[in-house]
N, C-alpha and C positions, 0 to 999 in steps of 0.2 A: 707688684705687677698683677698678680692673679686677682687681687681685690678689685682692680679697675676693669678687668675683663668681664666679670659677672654682670655688673650693671649695664655695660655696653650690649652684651648679648640679650639681656632681659628687655632693654629698650628696643632693640632691633626686632626681636621676635614678637613682642606685643605690638610694636608699630606696624609690622608687616600684616598681622591679622587685622588690625584696625584699618589699614589702608585697603586691604582686600574687601572689607565690609563697606567702607566709604565709597570705594570705587564701584562696587556693585550698585549701591544706592544712587550714586550720581550718574554713572555712565550707562547703567541698565535701566533703572527705574525712572530717573528724571529725564535723561536725554536719549534713552535707548530706542524708542519708537521713531523719533525724528531721524536719528542717525541711520537706523536700518532702512528707512524709506528714502534716504538721500545719499546712499553709497552704492557703488557698483557691486552687483552680485554675480561674480564670475564663478562658473561651475568648478568646484574643487578648491577655490581660494580660501573660503572659511571652513574651518572644521566644525562639525556639529556632533556627529555620533562618537567620534574619537577625540573629542576635546581633551587636551592634556592639562589637567588641573594642577599637577605639581609644578609645571613650568609657569603657569599663571602665578602661583604662590611665590616662586623664585623671583619673578618680576617684581612683585610687591615687596619682597624681602630686599631686593637690590635698591629699590627706592627708599625703603626705611633705613638701610645702612648709609646711603648717600646723605639723607636728611640728618641722620644722627651725627655723622662726621661734620657736616656743615654747622650744626648747632653747637657741637662741642668745641669747634675751632673759632666760632664767631664771638662777638661781644654783645649778643642779644641778651637783654636783662628782663624783658617783660613778655608776658603771654601774647599781647597784641603785636609786639615786635616779631615774635616767632611766626604768627599767622601771616603778617605782611611779607616778611622776608621769604618764607617758604612758599607763599603764593606766587611771588615773583619768580622763584626757582621753577615752580610748576609751569608758569606761563612761558618762560624761556625754553624749557625742554619741549613743551607742546608746540611752540612756534617752530622750533628747529625741525621736529619730525613732521608736523602737519604741513608746513610750508614746502618741505621737500616732497611729500606725497602729492600735494596740490600742484606743484610745478612739474612733476615728472610722471604722474599717472592720471588715469581717469577714475580713480577710486572715489573721490568726493564729487558729487554731482553739482554742488554749488558751494560758494564760499561761506555761507552761513553755517554749514556743518563744521567747518574748520573753526569758526568763531565759537560755536557751542562746545567743541572739544577743548578749546583753550580756556573757556570759562569753567568747564568741568575740572580741568587740571588745576586751575587757580583755587577752586573750592576744595578739591580733595587733597591736594598737596599742602595747602594752607592748614587744613584741619589735621593732617598728619603731623605737620610741624608743631602745631599747638599741643597735640596729644603727646608727642615725644618730648617736647619742652617740659611739660608737666611731669612726665615720668622721670626725666633727668633731674629735675628739681627735687622730687620726692626721694629718689634713690641717693642723692648726694647730701641729704641732710643727716 
């Protein structure tokens, strides 16, 4: 049993760091300016000076654990299959949260911000799945 836990932990830890970096590239560098200019800026809503980085990392770790469990329990056999399957997972989770926010708040100023967020999720979670798929394959050899 202990032999199986180490690869799981390695894949989750490396996956979480990878997702943190990919998320920064996609959501901050690629879509960040558009998202910032098309979301509501309520005083006190977004943290700036006291941003809590450890909780951002825990969010990435949670996603990495979820994707790892899905990959380990699925029948995916190819790198491309991992990208597609995990992109779909990212799209569904983004739809769930973004559609709720769009329906119940004034956070998004237009629907295109929601679409960009869903595209960003497809890209970032698809790449996370591909990265973790490769790690799982390497560690299981």
